[in-house]
C-alpha positions in Angstrom: -16.5 -4.2 -1.7 -19.5 -2.9 0.1 -22.1 -1.3 -2.1 -23.7 1.2 0.0 -25.1 4.6 -1.0 -23.6 6.3 2.0 -20.3 8.0 1.3 -19.1 7.5 4.9 -18.8 3.7 4.5 -15.1 2.6 4.6 -14.2 -1.1 3.8 -11.8 -1.6 6.8 -11.5 -5.4 6.5 -11.0 -5.3 2.7 -8.2 -2.8 3.0 -6.4 -4.7 5.8 -6.6 -8.0 4.0 -5.5 -6.6 0.6 -2.6 -4.7 2.2 -1.5 -7.8 4.0 -1.7 -10.0 1.0 -0.6 -7.7 -1.7 2.1 -5.9 0.3 3.9 -9.1 1.1 3.4 -10.5 -2.4 4.7 -7.4 -4.1 7.7 -7.4 -1.8 8.5 -11.0 -2.7 8.1 -10.3 -6.4 10.3 -7.2 -6.2 13.0 -9.2 -4.4 12.8 -12.0 -7.0 13.1 -9.5 -9.9 16.0 -7.8 -8.2 17.9 -11.1 -7.8 17.2 -12.0 -11.4 18.5 -8.5 -12.4 21.7 -8.9 -10.3 22.4 -12.4 -11.4 21.7 -11.9 -15.1 23.0 -15.3 -16.2 20.7 -17.2 -13.9 17.2 -18.1 -14.7 14.2 -18.6 -12.4 14.9 -22.3 -12.0 18.3 -21.5 -10.5 17.2 -18.8 -8.1 13.9 -20.6 -7.3 10.9 -19.5 -5.3 12.8 -18.9 -2.1 13.1 -15.1 -2.3 9.4 -14.9 -3.2 8.4 -17.1 -0.3 10.8 -15.8 2.4 10.4 -12.1 1.7 6.6 -12.6 1.3 6.4 -14.4 4.7 8.8 -12.0 6.4 6.9 -9.0 5.0 3.4 -10.2 6.0 3.5 -8.7 9.5 4.6 -5.2 8.5 2.2 -5.3 5.6 -0.6 -6.3 8.0 0.4 -3.5 10.4 0.4 -1.0 7.5 -3.1 -2.2 6.4 -4.4 -1.8 10.0 -3.0 1.7 10.4 -4.2 2.8 6.9 -7.7 1.5 7.6 -7.7 3.2 11.0 -6.8 6.5 9.3 -9.6 6.0 6.6 -7.2 6.8 3.8 -8.8 6.9 0.3 -7.1 6.5 -3.0 -8.2 9.7 -4.6 -7.1 11.8 -1.5 -4.1 14.1 -2.2 -2.2 12.8 0.8 -2.8 9.0 0.3 0.4 8.1 -1.5 2.6 10.1 0.9 0.8 8.8 4.0 1.0 5.1 2.9 4.6 5.5 1.9 5.5 6.9 5.4 3.4 4.3 7.3 5.0 1.5 5.2 8.5 2.9 6.0 7.9 3.1 9.7 6.3 -0.3 10.1 8.9 -2.1 7.9 11.9 -0.3 9.6 10.5 -0.8 13.0 9.8 -4.5 12.4 13.3 -5.1 11.0 14.8 -3.2 13.9 12.9 -5.3 16.4 14.1 -8.5 14.8 17.7 -7.4 14.8 17.5 -6.1 18.3 16.1 -9.4 19.4 19.2 -11.1 17.9 21.4 -8.8 20.0 23.9 -5.9 19.4 27.4 -6.0 20.9 29.1 -2.9 19.6 28.5 0.7 18.4 29.5 -0.4 14.8 26.6 -2.8 14.8 24.3 0.1 15.8 25.3 2.0 12.6 24.8 -1.1 10.5 21.4 -1.6 12.2 20.3 1.9 11.3 21.5 1.5 7.7 19.7 -1.8 7.4 16.5 -0.4 8.9 16.5 2.5 6.5 17.1 0.1 3.5 14.3 -2.2 4.6 12.1 0.7 5.5 12.4 2.1 1.9 11.7 -1.3 0.5 8.5 -1.6 2.6 7.5 2.0 1.8 7.7 1.2 -2.0 5.7 -1.9 -1.5 3.1 0.0 0.5 2.8 2.7 -2.1 2.3 0.1 -4.8 -0.2 -1.8 -2.7 -2.1 1.5 -1.9 -2.8 2.0 -5.6 -4.5 -1.4 -5.7 -6.0 -1.9 -2.3 -7.3 1.5 -1.3 -10.9 2.4 -2.2 -11.6 5.2 -4.6 -13.3 8.4 -3.4 -16.8 8.2 -4.7 -18.3 11.5 -5.6 -22.1 11.7 -5.6 -23.6 13.0 -8.8 -26.7 13.9 -6.8 -25.0 16.6 -4.7 -27.7 19.1 -3.7 -25.3 21.4 -1.9 -24.4 23.3 -5.1 -26.8 25.4 -7.2 -27.9 24.0 -10.5 -26.7 25.9 -13.5 -29.4 26.8 -16.0 -28.7 25.2 -19.4 -31.5 26.9 -21.3 -33.4 23.7 -21.9 -37.0 24.4 -22.9 -38.1 20.9 -24.0 -37.9 18.8 -27.0 -37.9 20.7 -30.3 -40.0 18.3 -32.3 -42.8 18.4 -29.7 -43.3 22.1 -30.1 -46.1 23.4 -32.4 
């Protein structure tokens, strides 16, 4: 992270890289844990690394897009709207990406449109949760300067050290 005394410095590249890496990794981990929860009698050796790998690779592009948008908006972790904004951006990018993939494959009937919308909402929520988790890790904290001269100093009644007085 950049160490600069200016409060206006935002680590764009760090946020984009962390969102892309962590967002896709968190998605793969959640998918792996969900499969292990659904198939309780199976162990990790039976399910394998495929969900972790496939969901991670498939989620890399929406996570990268989410990181770019979040960095462009200069969203900080301590901001009161940061979780809500990253959740919404993660939902839109994930749902839009999944919709584009499914539309590329082709739609032949109106029933498939309903299934597409339901699938987009489900994947969008999955991406939104991943984005919210990644934002708690990847976003920089708001740094408050302790040398703020805009406020008036409160008098604390300090007169000096007591043992130096005669």
